[in-house]
C-alpha positions as CSV (number, residue, x, y, z in Angstrom):
1,M,24.1,-103.8,-31.7
2,N,27.7,-102.7,-31.5
3,I,28.0,-99.0,-30.6
4,T,31.8,-98.9,-30.3
5,P,33.1,-96.1,-32.5
6,T,35.0,-97.2,-35.6
7,G,38.7,-97.4,-35.0
8,F,38.4,-97.4,-31.2
9,N,41.2,-99.3,-29.5
10,N,40.2,-100.8,-26.2
11,S,43.9,-101.3,-25.1
12,S,44.5,-97.6,-25.6
13,F,41.6,-96.9,-23.3
14,E,43.0,-99.1,-20.6
15,S,46.4,-97.5,-20.9
16,A,44.8,-94.0,-20.6
17,K,43.0,-95.1,-17.4
18,V,46.3,-96.2,-15.8
19,S,48.1,-93.0,-16.8
20,A,45.3,-90.9,-15.4
21,K,45.3,-92.6,-12.0
22,V,45.0,-90.0,-9.2
23,H,47.2,-90.4,-6.1
24,S,46.0,-89.2,-2.7
25,P,48.1,-86.5,-1.0
26,D,49.8,-88.5,1.7
27,F,53.1,-86.6,1.9
28,T,55.2,-89.5,0.8
29,A,58.4,-89.5,-1.1
30,T,59.1,-86.8,-3.7
31,P,60.7,-88.3,-6.8
32,M,64.3,-87.6,-7.4
33,S,67.1,-88.8,-9.6
34,S,69.7,-91.1,-8.1
35,D,72.5,-88.9,-9.2
36,S,71.1,-85.8,-7.5
37,L,71.5,-86.1,-3.7
38,P,72.0,-82.8,-2.0
39,W,72.8,-84.3,1.4
40,D,75.9,-85.9,-0.2
41,D,77.2,-82.5,-1.4
42,P,79.5,-80.9,1.3
43,F,78.4,-77.4,0.3
44,I,74.6,-78.0,-0.1
45,A,74.3,-80.5,2.8
46,P,74.8,-78.0,5.6
47,L,72.6,-75.4,3.9
48,L,69.9,-78.1,3.6
49,V,70.2,-78.9,7.3
50,L,70.1,-75.3,8.3
51,W,66.9,-74.8,6.2
52,L,65.1,-77.9,7.6
53,Y,66.2,-77.2,11.2
54,L,65.5,-73.5,10.9
55,P,62.6,-73.7,13.4
56,G,65.0,-74.9,16.0
57,Y,67.8,-72.5,15.1
58,L,65.6,-69.5,15.4
59,S,63.6,-70.6,18.4
60,N,65.8,-68.6,20.8
61,T,64.5,-65.4,19.2
62,A,61.0,-66.6,19.8
63,A,61.9,-67.5,23.3
64,M,63.2,-63.9,23.9
65,L,59.9,-62.6,22.5
66,G,57.9,-64.8,24.9
67,G,60.2,-64.6,27.9
68,K,61.2,-60.9,27.8
69,W,59.6,-58.6,25.2
70,I,56.0,-59.6,25.7
71,P,56.2,-59.6,29.6
72,D,58.0,-56.2,29.4
73,M,55.2,-54.8,27.2
74,T,52.2,-56.4,28.9
75,G,53.4,-56.8,32.5
76,I,52.5,-60.5,32.7
77,P,54.5,-62.4,35.3
78,V,57.6,-64.3,34.3
79,Y,58.3,-67.7,35.9
80,T,61.8,-69.0,36.0
81,I,62.3,-72.7,35.3
82,D,64.5,-73.3,38.3
83,G,62.3,-71.3,40.7
84,G,65.3,-69.4,42.0
85,R,66.9,-72.6,43.3
86,V,70.6,-72.4,44.3
87,L,72.7,-75.5,44.2
88,S,75.5,-76.5,46.5
89,D,78.1,-74.7,44.4
90,G,76.4,-71.4,45.4
91,N,75.1,-70.7,41.9
92,R,71.6,-70.9,40.4
93,M,70.5,-74.1,38.7
94,L,69.8,-72.2,35.5
95,G,69.4,-68.5,36.2
96,D,66.8,-65.8,35.4
97,G,67.3,-66.2,31.7
98,K,65.6,-69.5,31.5
99,T,61.8,-69.1,32.0
100,W,58.7,-71.2,31.3
101,N,57.5,-68.1,29.3
102,G,60.5,-68.4,27.1
103,L,60.3,-72.2,26.7
104,L,56.6,-71.9,25.6
105,G,57.4,-69.0,23.3
106,G,60.4,-70.8,21.7
107,T,58.4,-74.0,21.2
108,I,55.4,-72.3,19.6
109,G,57.7,-70.0,17.6
110,G,59.4,-73.2,16.2
111,G,55.9,-74.4,15.2
112,I,55.1,-71.2,13.3
113,L,58.5,-71.3,11.6
114,G,57.8,-74.9,10.6
115,V,54.6,-73.8,8.8
116,L,56.5,-71.0,7.0
117,T,59.2,-73.3,5.7
118,H,56.7,-75.9,4.6
119,S,54.6,-73.2,2.8
120,F,57.6,-71.9,1.1
121,A,59.0,-75.2,-0.1
122,R,55.8,-77.2,-0.5
123,D,56.0,-79.7,-3.4
124,N,59.5,-78.6,-4.3
125,L,61.5,-81.3,-6.1
126,V,65.0,-82.3,-4.9
127,T,66.5,-80.1,-7.5
128,S,65.3,-77.1,-5.4
129,A,67.7,-78.0,-2.6
130,P,68.4,-76.6,0.0
131,F,64.8,-75.4,0.0
132,L,63.1,-78.8,0.4
133,D,59.7,-79.4,2.0
134,P,60.2,-80.6,5.7
135,V,56.9,-82.5,5.3
136,S,58.3,-85.1,2.9
137,S,60.8,-87.9,3.0
138,Y,62.3,-87.5,-0.6
139,A,62.6,-91.3,-0.8
140,T,65.0,-91.4,2.2
141,S,62.6,-93.7,4.0
142,S,60.3,-96.5,2.9
143,A,57.7,-95.6,5.6
144,E,54.8,-93.2,5.0
145,I,54.7,-89.9,6.8
146,S,50.9,-90.3,7.1
147,D,51.7,-93.2,9.5
148,A,53.9,-91.1,11.8
149,W,52.8,-89.9,15.2
150,F,53.2,-86.3,14.3
151,Y,51.0,-86.5,11.2
152,M,47.9,-84.3,11.7
153,G,46.0,-84.9,8.5
154,G,47.4,-81.9,6.5
155,G,50.6,-80.1,5.6
156,P,50.4,-77.0,7.8
157,M,49.3,-78.7,11.0
158,T,51.9,-81.5,10.5
159,A,54.6,-78.8,9.8
160,F,53.5,-77.0,13.0
161,V,53.9,-80.0,15.2
162,M,57.3,-80.8,13.6
163,G,58.4,-77.2,14.2
164,C,57.3,-77.4,17.8
165,V,59.4,-80.5,18.3
166,L,62.5,-78.7,16.9
167,G,61.7,-75.6,19.0
168,L,61.4,-77.7,22.2
169,G,64.7,-79.4,21.3
170,C,66.4,-76.1,21.1
171,M,65.0,-75.0,24.4
172,V,66.1,-78.2,26.1
173,G,69.6,-77.8,24.7
174,D,69.8,-74.2,25.6
175,S,68.8,-74.9,29.2
176,A,71.4,-77.7,29.4
177,G,74.0,-75.2,28.2
178,S,73.0,-72.8,31.0
179,F,73.2,-75.5,33.6
180,V,76.8,-76.3,32.6
181,K,77.6,-72.5,32.5
182,R,76.3,-72.1,36.1
183,R,78.3,-75.1,37.3
184,R,81.4,-73.6,35.8
185,G,80.8,-70.3,37.5
186,H,79.5,-68.3,34.6
187,K,76.9,-66.2,36.3
188,R,74.1,-64.3,34.5
189,E,73.9,-60.7,35.8
190,G,70.4,-59.4,35.3
191,D,69.8,-58.9,31.5
192,V,73.5,-59.5,30.7
193,S,74.3,-63.1,29.7
194,S,77.6,-64.7,30.6
195,K,80.0,-64.8,27.7
196,A,80.5,-68.5,26.8
197,P,80.3,-68.8,22.9
198,L,80.5,-72.6,22.6
199,L,78.1,-73.3,25.5
200,D,75.7,-70.7,24.0
201,T,75.6,-72.4,20.7
202,L,76.6,-76.1,20.5
203,P,74.1,-77.5,23.1
204,F,71.0,-76.0,21.5
205,A,72.1,-77.0,18.0
206,T,73.1,-80.5,19.1
207,S,69.8,-81.0,21.0
208,T,67.8,-79.7,18.1
209,F,69.4,-82.3,15.8
210,I,68.9,-85.1,18.3
211,F,65.2,-84.2,18.7
212,G,64.7,-84.2,14.9
213,Q,66.5,-87.5,14.4
214,L,64.7,-89.2,17.3
215,F,61.2,-88.0,16.9
216,L,60.6,-86.8,13.3
217,S,61.4,-89.9,11.2
218,P,60.3,-90.8,8.5
219,S,60.4,-87.2,7.3
220,L,63.6,-85.8,5.7
221,I,64.3,-84.0,9.0
222,G,64.6,-87.3,10.8
223,S,66.7,-89.0,8.1
224,S,70.3,-90.2,8.9
225,E,71.2,-89.0,5.4
226,L,71.6,-85.5,7.0
227,L,74.3,-86.5,9.4
228,M,77.2,-85.2,7.3
229,G,75.5,-81.8,6.9
230,M,74.8,-81.6,10.6
231,V,78.5,-82.1,11.5
232,I,79.6,-79.4,9.0
233,L,76.9,-77.0,10.2
234,L,77.9,-77.6,13.9
235,V,81.4,-76.3,13.0
236,F,80.0,-73.1,11.6
237,T,77.2,-72.6,14.1
238,P,79.2,-70.5,16.6
239,I,80.1,-68.1,13.8
240,I,76.5,-67.9,12.6
241,H,75.3,-67.4,16.1
242,R,77.9,-64.7,16.8
243,T,77.0,-62.9,13.6
244,F,73.3,-62.7,14.4
245,N,74.0,-61.6,18.0
246,I,76.2,-58.8,16.8
247,L,73.5,-57.7,14.4
248,G,70.8,-58.0,17.1
249,H,73.0,-55.8,19.4
250,R,73.5,-53.1,16.8
251,L,69.8,-53.1,16.1
252,G,69.1,-52.7,19.8
253,L,67.5,-56.1,20.2
254,K,70.1,-57.5,22.6
255,S,71.9,-55.9,25.5
256,V,75.2,-57.6,24.6
257,P,76.8,-58.7,21.3
258,Y,77.0,-62.4,22.4
């Protein structure tokens, strides 16, 4: 006996099944139109890079929290990275400003900021640039983020690991800048940092970009499509850094405005 309702079209049913197919959340490419590429726009591109690499750019603040503010408030010991070692030029290797406490605080702080940027921009389309989700590739890579080493089975955890990578990159670059400053005779006197604007900014920014490009592909953060935005942002980084330092000094958060 035929129980198929009168007028039922089997081909329509098959079409409906295809259109209703459910895709698993694997953090792959977010659809975008070919004529809407924010990383090709000289104005949007640096803002996009600043947003995606914000965990690295703000890690120095978290490092100050972990290396100075918390120890001052709690009395926990602070351990300098160079252990007080003085090199043949008579200057410290890094100085008192670079501590294991700060490195840990900056790295974890980067992870927390990574979660915040992901939560804010989650599922955003490319038209929302510069506020794009760091846990996505936006079709800049054919690989799946779910296959990447930093994929932790969910958005927030993956974003945390990615943020930690950027935070660590910032800390490594910042320490490299301090090493060069010490070799050039720029000494750190107690809580007062030596004044060297370019060495205070370009090493941490460059290192953060390198860490993102080397370790966070195939996410958008690790895409070479961001290189133009990175170059533009590097030009303005000293100005941005100086502005925030002046603000921090006026708010009493920094002892010097640089």
